[in-house]
N, C-alpha and C positions, 0 to 999 in steps of 0.2 A: 788366494789366501782368504779364509773366512775371517771377517773382522769380529772383534768382541762387540757385544751389544752396545757397550758404551763404557767409558771409565766410570760413569755414575751409577751403573746398574749391574747387578749380578744376573747371569743368564736365567731365564725362566725355564721351568720344567713343566712342559705342556703335554696335553694329549688332545688330539683332534678326534671327535666322535661323530660318526655318520651312520645312517642306516646301511648303506652299501658303499664300499670304496675299495679300489678305484672303479669308477664308472665312466662310460663314454662321455656323458654330458657334464662331468664334474671336474674338468681340467682346471677350472678356476680354483678349486680347493687345493689341488696339487701346487699350483703357482703360489697360492697364499702361504701354505705351510713351508714350502721350500724357501720363500722369502724370509720367513721367520727364522728358519735354520741359517740362512745366509747372514742374518743379523746376530748369530751366535747362540740362539736359544735351542733347547732340545725339544723335539716334537715327536711324540709317539703316535702312530697311526692305529686307530681302533674303529672297527665297523661291526655292526650286529651280524651281518651276513655278507657273503660275496655278491657282486653284481650278477644279474641273470646272464649277461653275455660276457664271454671271456674278453679281456682287454686286447685291443688290436694295436694300440700305440705302444712303442717300446718304453716310453717313460712310464706309462701306466703299468706295464708288466713289471717294471722295476719297483713301483710302489706296491704292487700286489705282494711281492716277496717280503715287504717290510711291514705289512699290515696284520694286526691281531684281529682275526674274525671270531667273534664269540661263539657262534653256532657251528664253527668248523672244529672246535676243540673236542677231544674225546669226552664222552659222557662222564666217565669216571673222574676226569680232571675237573670238569664243570661242577660236578656234585661236591667234590672235595673243596673247591674254591668257595662255593655257596655256603657250605657248612662252616668253613673258616670265617666267612663274613658274618654268619649268625653268632658264632662264638665270640667274635671280636667285640661286638656291642649289642647284646641281646635287647636291651631297652630301646636303643635306637632302631633296631629291627622291628620291634612292635610298633613304634611310631610310624615307621615306613610302611608297614602292612596297612595301618589305618589310613595313611595317605593314599596308598594304591587303591584301596577299596573306595575311598571317597572320590578319587579321580574316575574310577570305573563307573560309579553310579551317575556321574554327570557326563558320561561319554557314550558314544554309540559303538564303542569297541569292546565293551563287555568286561566281565570280571576275569575270564580266562586269559584274555590278552594282557590285562594289567598284572595278573599273577606272573605271566612270562616276563613282563617288564621288571617286576620285583626280583625274580630269579636272576635276570641279566644284571640288575643293579648290584646284587650280592657278589656276583662273579667279578664285575668291574671294580667294585670297592676293593677287593683283594688285589686285582691286577694293578690298579693305580697305586695302592700302598706299596707293593713290591717294587714298582718303578719310581717311587717317590714323586709322583705327579702332584703338582700343587694347584693346577688349574686345568679345567677341561673346556675346550671350545667346541661347540656343536654347530654343524651346518644343518639347517632346517628346524623349524619349531614343531615338528611332528613327533613320532615316537622316540627318536634319539634324545630330544630335549626332555621328554618324560623320564627316560632312564637316568639322565644326568641329574634331574631334580631328586629322584629317589636315591641316587648315589650320595648326593649332598646330605639328604636327610639321614642316611646311614652313618654320617660322619666323614664322608669322603671329601674330595677337593671341591672347592667352589667352581662355579661354571658360568659360562656366557653362551649366547647363541646368536647365529645369523639367521634372520627370517628372509625368505626370498619371495614367497607368494607364488601362485595364488592359493595353494592348498591351506596354508596356515590361516589365511584370512577368510576363506570360504567356510571353514568350520572352527572358528576361533573358540567358541564355548565348548564344543565337544572335545577339542584338543587341549582344553584348559590353558589356553594361551595367557590369560591374565595371571594365573597361578605360576606359570613358568617364568613370566617376566618378573613377578614379585620375588621369586627365589633366586634370580640371576644377579650376578654382579653388574652386568650391563647387557644390553641387547642391541644388535646391529640390524639395520635395514639396508638392503642393497641399493636403495634409491630414496629420494625424499617421499615419493609415493608410499613406499614400504614403511618408512618411518611414520608417516601419517596414519597408516593402518594400524601400526603398533600402538600409537598414541590413542587411537580410537578404543582399543581394548584394554589398555593399561590403566591402573589406578592413577589418579593425578599425582600422588606422592612418588610414583615410579617413573614419571615422565623424564626426569633428569638422567635416567639410565639409558635412554634411547638415543642412538647415534646412527650416522650414515657412514658406512664403509663399502665402497663399490667393488664389484667383481672386476677383474683386470685381465688384460691381455699382455703377453710377453713380447720380447724383442723379436721372437720368431715370426710375429705378425707385424709389429710396428717397424721392424728394421728392414722390411722388404720394400723395394722400389715399386711404384705403381706400374701396372701392366702397360705395355707399349700399344697394345691393340684392344679395341672394344669388342667384347663378345656379342653374339647374336641372340643368345637365349638367356634363361634365368636359372638360378639355383635356389632351392628351398631346403634348408638344413634344419633337422629337428626330428624328434621322436614322432612316429606315425600314430598320434593319439588325438583324442577328440578336441583338446584345447587348441591344437595347432592349426586347425582350419583347412586341412588339405582338400577336403571335399568342396569347400567354397572356392578354392583355387582352381579346381577342376571345372566348376561352374563358370568361373571367369574366363577360362580358356575356351569353353564352348561359345561364350559371347564374342570373344575375339575371332573365333573361326567364322562367325556370322558376319564379321566386319572384313573378312578376307585376310586375317592375320593368323599365322600358325607357328608361333615361337616354340622352340624346344624348352622343356623345363626338366631339371634334374631334381628328384626328391632324394636327398642324401640323408639316410637314416633308416630306421626300422622301428617296429613296434606292434602293438596289439591289433591295430586296424589295417595291417598290411594287406591281408587277403581280401577284406571288404573293399579297400581302396583299389586294389588291382581289378576287381570285378567291375567297379564303377568306371574306371578308366577304359576298360574294354567295352563296356556298354555304351559309352559316349564316343567310341571310335577314336580315342586319343592315344592308343598304344604306340604309334610312331612318334608322338611328340613328347611323351613322358617316360623318363627312365627312373627306376627305383634302385639305388645302389646297395641298400643295406648299410650296416655300420661301417664307417671308414675312419682312418686315423687322421690326426691333425694335419699332416703334410698333404694328404689327399683332399681334405676339406679346403685348405688354402688353394690348392691347384684348381679345384672345381669353382671356387668363388672367383679366382682371378680369370678363369676362362669364360665367365658369364658376363652378361651386360649389367646385371644388378642382382642383388639378393632379395628374395621375397618371402614373407611370412604373413599368412592371413589369420593370425591367432585370435581366438575369442577370449583367452585369459593368459596372462603372463606375469613374470616378475619384470626382469629386463634381460632379454636373451643375450647370452654371450656372443652368439653368432653375429649379432648386429655390430658389436665392437670389432669382431674379427674381420667382417666384410669391409667396414670403413677403414680399418687399419691397413688392409692390403690394397685399398684403392677402388672399392666398388660402392656405389650408392645403395640405399636400402628402400624397399617398398614394404610398408608395415601398417598395422592397424593402430589407431590412436587410442591406446589403452595403457593403464598402469604406469610404469616408469618409462615407457618407450619415448614419449615426447621430451623427456629430460636429456635424451641423446640425439634422436633423429629429429631434425627440424624440417618441416614440410617446405618443399621448394628450395631448400638450402643444402641439405645433405641427403635428401631422398624425398619420398612421397608418403604422406600419412593419409589413411582413409578410414572411414567409419567401419567398425567391426560388423561383420554380417552382411555387408553390401557387396555382392558379386559384381554389380554394375560399376561401382566406384573402383573396385579392385581392377576390373578390366580396363577402365579409363587410365589408371595409374600405369598398368603394364604397357598400354599403348603409348602413353607419354614417354616412358622410358625407351621404348622401341624407336620412337621418332626423334628423341633428343639427340642433338649432335654430340660428337665425341668430346668437344671442348666443354660443353655443359656438364656432361657426366664426370669429366675430370675435375671441374671446379667443385662439384658436389662432393666427390670423394675426398678431395684435398681438405675441404672444410670439415668433413666428418673425421678425417684422420687427426686433425688438430684437436678436435673435441675429445677424441679417445685418448690422445697423448696427454692432454691436460687433466682429464677426470678419471682415467682408468689405467693409470700407470701402476705396475706391480710394486714398484719401490715406494711411491708416495702413499698408496693405500696400505701397504704393509707397515709403513711407519705410523700411519694413523691407528691401525689395529694394535701394533706394538705398544703405543702410548696408552691405549685403553687397558691392555693386559697388565702393563706395569703399574698403572694407577690402581687397578683392582688388587694387585698384590700389596702395594705400599699402603693402601687405605683399608685393605680387607682383613 
């Protein structure tokens, strides 16, 4: 039975806005909005476009059917909605055009891109009005947050957003991050590091808007018992992209081979660097050690992590990867780089190994330490990490935190 949000509060009428939804790497968004629905609120799913890859997880396929994708709509319908948005508030539309032009001139994305954002905002202004949406929550401070700002300027619902990093912080001025913070009811960082980066770019008068709400894992991870046996190899879960450091991991495996160690590593994921990565693996003679799975669903990810000795990511830039929470939750320690919000979860020598980013030699040392660690040590590390995940990344506790912010925005807004 779904509980009422509380005897003290009327249900919220929310929309979740993202660039692409559902997507393989965005299961935390699904968990978050489903938790808000469990609390009795109504949540509309909205995305600018579909994800590039078709969803493989059954839960994501269910979400796909419930999502309004702006650019999937018939052109005639989009044009009619945009014209209705113009007719609804012509003066507000002029102000919004001026804002879009101003954003464009301070951005590297150009006037044409911001004209598209304005058009999307007109469409969503109508869509939200028809659904009686009172608040829009956006994931990522990139173009969806720009569209939400323009929708608000058109007279649409108030908005908030969650910043993850690193993209928002790498190009904060070009993305008009200070302007988006100023227009929002509140802004969430997924870690204290992310909150600090938001504080860096926000006006001092907006600092009170900044909060921490962490991404979460569900009982499908936290509820499983630790594996009975320790695996022999490693698993690396993530998009095959420049920021994840897969090539550095290949270099570390070459160093391990020189030490007489040849562990198997599973690269679970896909992405734009796959072909280049496959060529490098072949050139280094590591084809028998490394498997690339492509995209796999949550159940397969859990199985791959549980069958490994530890999870490893050699990232150069991150927010706080969900897969670290998932690995610790199912009983596997983590090897990671000491960047961004990672040390807020992974403790060096306690729940895993932290190394300096960009150092293949130190990464090789950590892999070797994990290979040589007795099963009892690995179990202690995983148990400590699981407790940390349960305490800091519970869907219910973080959902309650976000709900409180949303209710305060309505009651004070």
